[in-house]
N, C-alpha and C positions, 0 to 999 in steps of 0.2 A: 709396677715393675715385676717382671716374671723372674722366678728363681730357676726356671728350667735351664739346664746347662750350666748354671752357676753354683750349684750346691750338690753335694754328694753325702749320703748318710747311710751308715751301716750300724744296725743294732743287733748284737749277738749273731752276726753273719759276716759274709765277705762280699765285697763289691769290687768290680773291675771296670776300668774305662780304658779302651785301647782302640787302635785303628785310626782312621781318618775322621776327625771331628773338630768343630770350631771351639777353641778354648778362649773364653772371654777374658778380658783384661783383669777381672777379679773372680776368683774361684775359691770355694770353701769346701773342705772335707772334714766330716765329723764321724769318728769311728769309736764305738763303744763295745768292748769285749769282742772284737772281730779282727778283720784285716781288710786292707785295701791295696790294690795295685793301680796306680795312675800312670799309664804309659803315654808319654807325650811325644814319642819319637815321630809319629805321623800326624800329630795334632797341628792345626792351623792356629798360630798365635794371633790373638786379637789386636795386638799393637806392639809398639817398641818395648813396652814394659808390661809384664804380666805378673800379678800378685796372687799367690796361693797361700791360704791360711789353713792350717791343719790342727785339729784337736784329736788326739789319740789316747783314749783311756783303756788301759790294759789291752792295747792293740798295737799292731805294726802297720804302718803306712809306707809303702815303697813307691818312690817316684822315679821313673825312668826318663832321663833328660835327653832331648835331642842334641845331636852334634851341632856345633856352631852357635850355641847359646851361652851367654854369660850367666852364671848362677850366683846369687847372693842369698845366704840363708842364716837364720838365727832362731833363737828360742831355747826351750828346755827339751832335751832329748832329741835334738835334730842333728843329724850327722850327714856327711857327704863323702862319697868315694868317687871323686871326679878326676878323670885322667886327662881329658882333652883340654886344650886352650881355645878360648873364643877369640875370633879376630876382632880388631878394633871396630867399633860401631855395631857390634852384634846385638841382637835382641837380648833383653834382660829378663830373667826369671827370678822373682823374689819369693822365697819360701820362708814363712814364719810359722812357728807352731809350738805346741806344748804336748809332750808325751808323758803321761803319768803311768808308771809301770808298763811302759811300752817303748816304741821307737818310731821315729820318722827318718827314713833313709832315702838319700838321693844318690843315684848312680847314672853314669853315662855309658855303661857297658853292662852286659849280662854276665854274671859269674858262672863259669862252667867248671865243675870239679874235675 
């Protein structure tokens, strides 16, 4: 089994994934003393349920959620600022994670000061 496209790693650096790309049904992001932006707004979801696992050690992982997707999240240090409502039967995005001295943030909008 190939990990290409299923795994993201940043070690004392920043990593970004955005644009049009196939998001598999299972994706893992590990960030150690860095940062990550996972922009899913143009991603092609691999199925009706997509699971994302995140480990953030002294890091911030920001996930931009596409409109029309139901988001379920949990874990330690995981928060969501989601304003939109998903229609019945919408695809599901499950985000679970652990953030130690960091944060995992999900948003369905871009904050503009």
